[in-house]
C-alpha positions as CSV (number, residue, x, y, z in Angstrom):
1,M,144.0,74.2,73.6
2,K,140.3,74.3,73.4
3,A,138.3,71.6,71.7
4,T,136.6,74.2,69.5
5,E,140.1,74.7,68.0
6,Q,140.0,71.3,66.4
7,Q,139.8,72.8,62.9
8,A,142.9,74.8,63.7
9,I,145.0,71.7,64.4
10,K,147.5,71.4,61.6
11,K,147.2,68.1,59.8
12,I,149.3,66.2,57.3
13,S,147.6,63.9,54.8
14,I,149.1,60.5,54.2
15,F,147.3,59.1,51.1
16,G,144.2,60.9,52.2
17,V,144.3,60.1,55.9
18,P,144.6,63.3,57.9
19,F,147.1,62.9,60.7
20,S,147.4,65.4,63.6
21,T,150.7,67.2,64.1
22,L,150.2,67.5,67.9
23,T,152.8,66.0,70.2
24,M,151.8,63.5,72.9
25,R,151.6,66.3,75.5
26,E,149.6,68.5,73.2
27,T,147.2,65.7,72.3
28,V,146.6,64.9,76.0
29,D,146.0,68.6,76.8
30,Y,143.6,68.9,73.9
31,L,141.7,65.7,74.9
32,T,141.5,66.9,78.5
33,Q,139.6,69.9,77.2
34,V,137.4,67.7,75.1
35,V,136.4,65.8,78.3
36,E,135.9,68.9,80.3
37,R,133.6,70.4,77.6
38,R,131.8,67.1,77.1
39,E,132.4,67.1,73.3
40,P,132.2,63.7,71.7
41,H,135.4,62.8,69.9
42,H,136.4,59.7,67.9
43,I,140.2,59.3,68.1
44,I,142.0,56.9,65.8
45,T,145.6,55.8,66.5
46,A,146.6,54.9,63.0
47,N,149.5,52.9,61.5
48,P,150.5,52.1,57.9
49,I,148.3,48.9,57.9
50,M,145.3,51.1,58.6
51,V,146.2,53.6,55.9
52,M,146.5,50.9,53.4
53,A,143.2,49.5,54.5
54,A,141.7,52.9,53.9
55,V,143.3,53.3,50.5
56,N,141.8,50.0,49.4
57,D,138.4,50.4,51.0
58,E,136.2,53.5,50.5
59,K,134.1,52.8,53.6
60,M,137.2,52.7,55.8
61,M,138.5,55.9,54.2
62,R,135.2,57.6,55.1
63,V,135.5,56.4,58.7
64,M,139.1,57.7,58.9
65,K,138.2,61.1,57.4
66,Q,135.1,61.5,59.7
67,A,137.2,60.9,62.8
68,D,137.8,63.9,65.0
69,L,141.5,63.2,65.6
70,I,143.9,60.7,64.0
71,V,147.3,60.4,65.7
72,P,150.4,58.8,64.2
73,D,150.7,55.5,66.1
74,G,153.0,53.6,63.6
75,A,156.7,54.3,63.1
76,G,156.0,53.9,59.3
77,I,153.8,57.0,59.4
78,I,156.6,59.1,60.9
79,W,159.0,57.7,58.3
80,A,156.6,58.5,55.4
81,A,156.1,62.1,56.6
82,N,159.8,62.6,56.9
83,Y,160.4,61.0,53.5
84,V,158.1,63.6,51.8
85,N,159.5,66.5,53.9
86,E,156.4,67.0,55.9
87,P,157.7,65.8,59.3
88,L,155.5,64.9,62.2
89,P,156.9,65.8,65.6
90,E,156.6,62.3,67.2
91,R,154.7,59.1,67.5
92,V,151.6,59.2,69.6
93,T,151.1,55.5,70.3
94,G,147.7,54.2,71.3
95,F,149.1,52.3,74.3
96,D,150.9,55.3,75.7
97,L,148.1,57.7,75.0
98,L,145.7,55.4,76.9
99,H,148.0,55.5,79.9
100,E,148.5,59.3,79.7
101,L,144.8,59.8,79.6
102,M,144.3,57.5,82.5
103,R,146.9,59.5,84.5
104,V,144.8,62.6,83.9
105,G,141.7,60.7,84.7
106,E,143.3,59.8,88.0
107,Q,143.6,63.4,88.9
108,R,140.2,64.4,87.7
109,R,138.2,61.3,88.8
110,W,137.1,60.4,85.2
111,R,134.8,57.5,84.4
112,V,136.0,54.9,82.0
113,F,134.3,52.1,80.0
114,L,136.4,49.2,78.5
115,L,135.0,47.2,75.6
116,G,136.6,44.5,73.5
117,T,138.6,41.2,73.4
118,T,137.6,38.2,75.5
119,Q,135.9,38.4,78.8
120,E,138.9,37.0,80.6
121,I,141.3,39.5,79.1
122,I,139.1,42.5,79.5
123,T,138.3,41.6,83.1
124,E,142.0,41.2,83.9
125,A,142.9,44.4,82.1
126,A,140.2,46.3,84.2
127,N,141.6,44.8,87.4
128,N,145.1,45.9,86.6
129,L,144.0,49.4,85.5
130,K,142.1,49.7,88.8
131,L,145.3,48.9,90.7
132,Q,147.4,51.4,88.7
133,Y,144.8,54.2,88.6
134,P,142.6,53.6,91.7
135,L,140.8,57.0,91.5
136,V,139.6,56.4,87.9
137,D,136.1,55.0,88.0
138,I,135.8,52.0,85.7
139,V,132.0,52.1,85.1
140,G,131.7,49.2,82.7
141,V,133.4,46.2,81.1
142,Q,132.2,44.4,78.0
143,N,133.9,41.8,75.9
144,G,134.0,42.3,72.2
145,F,132.3,39.1,71.1
146,F,128.9,40.4,70.1
147,G,127.2,40.9,66.8
148,P,125.0,43.5,65.1
149,T,121.9,42.1,66.8
150,E,123.4,43.0,70.2
151,D,124.7,46.5,69.3
152,D,121.7,48.3,70.7
153,E,122.0,46.6,74.0
154,V,125.8,47.3,74.3
155,V,125.3,50.9,73.2
156,A,122.5,51.3,75.8
157,R,124.9,50.0,78.6
158,I,127.5,52.5,77.7
159,V,125.1,55.4,77.5
160,E,123.7,54.4,80.9
161,A,127.2,54.3,82.4
162,A,128.0,57.8,81.1
163,P,131.8,57.4,80.8
164,D,134.2,60.2,80.0
165,M,136.3,57.7,78.0
166,L,135.5,54.6,76.0
167,F,138.4,52.4,75.0
168,V,137.5,49.8,72.3
169,A,139.6,46.8,71.3
170,R,137.9,44.7,68.6
171,S,139.1,43.3,65.2
172,A,140.9,45.6,62.8
173,T,137.9,45.7,60.5
174,T,135.3,46.2,63.2
175,Q,136.8,48.5,65.8
176,E,136.8,52.0,64.1
177,P,133.7,51.4,62.0
178,W,131.8,50.4,65.1
179,I,132.8,53.5,66.9
180,A,132.0,55.7,63.9
181,Q,128.6,54.0,63.5
182,F,127.5,54.7,67.0
183,R,129.5,57.8,67.8
184,D,126.5,60.2,68.1
185,R,124.4,57.8,70.2
186,L,127.3,57.0,72.5
187,N,128.0,60.7,73.0
188,V,131.2,59.9,75.0
189,P,133.9,62.7,75.0
190,I,136.7,60.3,74.2
191,M,136.0,57.2,72.0
192,M,139.3,55.5,71.1
193,G,140.2,52.2,69.5
194,V,143.2,50.6,71.4
195,G,143.9,47.5,69.4
196,G,146.0,45.0,71.4
197,S,146.5,47.3,74.4
198,F,144.2,45.2,76.7
199,D,146.3,42.1,75.9
200,I,149.4,43.9,77.2
201,I,147.6,45.5,80.2
202,S,146.1,42.2,81.2
203,G,149.5,40.5,81.1
204,K,148.6,38.1,78.3
205,M,151.2,39.7,76.1
206,K,154.4,41.7,76.7
207,R,155.0,45.0,75.0
208,A,158.1,45.0,72.7
209,P,161.3,45.7,74.7
210,V,162.5,49.3,74.7
211,I,165.3,48.6,72.2
212,F,162.7,47.4,69.6
213,Q,160.6,50.6,70.3
214,K,163.6,52.8,69.8
215,L,164.6,51.0,66.6
216,R,160.9,51.3,65.5
217,L,160.7,47.5,65.2
218,E,157.7,46.9,67.4
219,W,156.0,45.4,64.4
220,F,158.8,42.8,64.0
221,Y,158.7,41.9,67.6
222,R,154.9,41.3,67.5
223,L,155.2,39.3,64.3
224,A,157.8,37.1,65.9
225,K,155.5,36.5,68.8
226,E,152.4,36.1,66.6
227,P,153.4,34.6,63.2
228,A,149.7,34.3,62.2
229,R,149.7,38.1,61.8
230,Y,152.0,37.8,58.7
231,K,149.1,38.4,56.3
232,R,148.3,41.7,57.9
233,M,151.9,42.6,58.0
234,L,152.2,42.3,54.2
235,A,150.7,45.7,54.0
236,L,153.9,47.2,55.5
237,P,156.2,46.7,52.5
238,K,153.3,47.6,50.2
239,F,153.0,50.9,52.1
240,V,156.8,51.6,51.8
241,V,156.8,50.9,48.1
242,K,153.7,53.1,47.6
243,V,155.3,56.0,49.4
244,V,158.6,55.7,47.4
245,R,156.8,55.3,44.1
246,E,154.2,58.0,44.7
247,K,156.2,60.5,46.7
248,E,154.7,63.5,45.0
249,N,151.2,62.3,45.8
250,V,151.6,61.1,49.4
251,T,150.4,64.2,51.1
252,K,147.6,65.1,48.7
253,P,144.1,65.1,50.4
């Protein structure tokens, strides 16, 4: 699939957020072409919490709609699509997509820049990725603790490094808007928010066991490990109720 075929990718709207219907394999193939053609793309791996954030915030909705590709990361998105008889083929989780892209990068000697979280975690994540994918060139590492006054400096570092992929892990309210704000200046083929992926890659946290993944209860596992996340998680039952109550409106643009 060529990057110029982006408009041809079938999408399903979930409360105005356009989700790609590509499988994981198709997504990786598509993004491989994006890198080869040097076409800047903002990829969002979205879950129900992010959809609810967009529903309640016009700025976030604009960010989501302006993204080049939104993939269904959360199990709740798959459930909602099935519930309204507009099924998506499968989950395309950010963590797995990152690793699939790194595998391709290993074959093609891609350059990668990692941005976000604490310096300790991002450094350890970079070290572990180097061990796992030694032929990928990690051309930059930057923690996520910087403010607007430092944006220009950080953007300049990334531009100078000229990566093929930029993975960003910042706060839920900062990550995607930051990429969207600087997308054109960054000019990186793949710019993707990866949430807590660096925590797992660094070894600070463990990913939910396979049984939780198969039961689509990764959110419950993470909540049990991080009870402080309960306020964010309150969006999940609200999402379910909204889908059930507004079934006829779920897939309207």
